[in-house]
C-alpha positions as semicolon CSV with decimal commas, in nm:
position;residue;x (nm);y (nm);z (nm)
1;X;9,771;16,310;2,980
2;X;10,086;16,139;2,781
3;X;10,070;16,022;2,478
4;X;9,916;15,675;2,552
5;X;9,647;15,878;2,659
6;X;9,595;16,060;2,390
7;X;9,626;15,731;2,126
8;X;9,389;15,539;2,310
9;X;9,158;15,896;2,340
10;X;9,191;15,879;1,956
11;X;9,112;15,508;1,877
12;X;8,835;15,506;2,141
13;X;8,668;15,825;1,978
14;X;8,700;15,699;1,634
15;X;8,527;15,404;1,742
16;X;8,229;15,676;1,885
17;X;8,250;15,848;1,559
18;X;8,216;15,555;1,314
19;X;7,920;15,442;1,560
20;X;7,726;15,752;1,515
21;X;7,816;15,792;1,174
22;X;7,639;15,442;1,138
23;X;7,367;15,574;1,341
24;X;7,267;15,908;1,140
25;X;7,293;15,701;0,796
26;X;7,044;15,471;0,989
27;X;6,788;15,747;1,091
28;X;6,831;15,907;0,736
29;X;6,791;15,602;0,567
30;X;6,570;15,633;0,225
31;X;6,415;15,318;0,147
32;X;6,328;15,415;-0,209
33;X;6,704;15,428;-0,256
34;X;6,708;15,058;-0,260
35;X;6,585;14,729;-0,369
36;X;6,563;14,452;-0,088
37;X;6,569;14,101;-0,173
38;X;6,629;13,890;0,162
39;X;6,597;14,172;0,415
40;X;6,371;14,491;0,486
41;X;6,426;14,709;0,787
42;X;6,094;14,842;0,984
43;X;6,178;15,181;1,009
44;X;6,053;15,206;1,378
45;X;6,201;15,520;1,530
46;X;5,934;15,796;1,594
47;X;6,036;16,091;1,386
48;X;6,096;16,332;1,754
49;X;6,346;16,047;1,878
50;X;6,478;16,053;1,529
51;X;6,535;16,452;1,531
52;X;6,656;16,403;1,883
53;X;6,899;16,152;1,803
54;X;7,004;16,328;1,518
55;X;7,067;16,641;1,697
56;X;7,276;16,498;1,951
57;X;7,480;16,285;1,768
58;X;7,582;16,634;1,566
59;X;7,676;16,772;1,939
60;X;7,886;16,472;1,986
61;X;8,030;16,485;1,652
62;X;8,118;16,866;1,728
63;X;8,258;16,758;2,052
64;X;8,475;16,487;1,909
65;X;8,612;16,733;1,706
66;X;8,664;17,003;1,966
67;X;8,876;16,709;2,111
68;X;9,057;16,636;1,840
69;X;9,203;16,996;1,791
70;X;9,253;17,046;2,148
71;X;9,498;16,704;2,146
72;X;9,635;16,719;1,822
73;X;9,471;16,334;1,790
74;X;9,498;16,222;1,411
75;X;9,261;16,073;1,212
76;X;9,259;15,665;1,191
77;X;9,248;15,639;0,770
78;X;9,062;15,331;0,654
79;X;9,066;15,232;0,284
80;X;8,792;15,146;0,102
81;X;8,993;14,852;-0,074
82;X;9,026;14,700;0,229
83;X;8,716;14,757;0,326
84;X;8,554;14,633;0,036
85;X;8,802;14,328;0,029
86;X;8,713;14,246;0,403
87;X;8,348;14,212;0,285
88;X;8,413;14,025;-0,047
89;X;8,549;13,789;0,235
90;X;8,307;13,762;0,424
91;X;8,073;13,654;0,105
92;X;8,298;13,427;0,010
93;X;8,257;13,257;0,322
94;X;7,899;13,263;0,343
95;X;7,883;13,128;-0,033
96;X;8,100;12,849;0,033
97;X;7,905;12,718;0,354
98;X;7,623;12,674;0,058
99;X;7,828;12,370;-0,055
100;X;7,615;12,046;-0,045
101;X;7,852;11,896;0,194
102;X;7,823;12,172;0,435
103;X;7,418;12,206;0,415
104;X;7,392;11,827;0,484
105;X;7,475;11,924;0,857
106;X;7,111;12,045;0,836
107;X;6,978;11,650;0,747
108;X;7,007;11,459;0,379
109;X;7,008;11,625;0,038
110;X;6,843;11,462;-0,243
111;X;7,087;11,422;-0,552
112;X;6,904;11,669;-0,738
113;X;6,878;11,942;-0,422
114;X;7,293;11,905;-0,471
115;X;7,308;11,955;-0,798
116;X;7,078;12,230;-0,773
117;X;7,325;12,362;-0,493
118;X;7,685;12,296;-0,662
119;X;7,517;12,508;-0,959
120;X;7,363;12,804;-0,763
121;X;7,699;12,818;-0,584
122;X;7,969;12,782;-0,870
123;X;7,741;13,079;-1,029
124;X;7,802;13,286;-0,675
125;X;8,111;13,222;-0,679
126;X;8,177;13,273;-1,022
127;X;8,056;13,651;-1,008
128;X;8,235;13,656;-0,699
129;X;8,536;13,576;-0,849
130;X;8,516;13,844;-1,136
131;X;8,459;14,103;-0,807
132;X;8,778;14,003;-0,658
133;X;8,987;14,037;-1,016
134;X;8,787;14,380;-1,058
135;X;9,029;14,490;-0,786
136;X;9,352;14,442;-0,922
137;X;9,642;14,341;-0,752
138;X;9,678;14,507;-0,414
């Protein structure tokens, strides 16, 4: 394989690895560790299925590790700061869409509803702004 093939192999296997990690976290999730507010996850994977998937995921990860060494694949670095910043940006966009002018697309709001929403959005955006500030200069 030429260096382009090897680079693409690394990129694709990185994607596979990330998804395998996600599956492992999902299947090993302990509901006692979090207290959901507006979401819940129904853990509907049978124990024998979970065991089989986790077993095969581990084998796949070992295969990826072997391919990494065989072809000299370099790990793709991901920075926590960038991931957190991306999540905060998505949160900001979502909260911004809760403003009364945006919600009026779904029907008219009373003045009282607008006042409540303005207050809610302002509080959430203030907290979000503090979170951004906590990140410091990038």
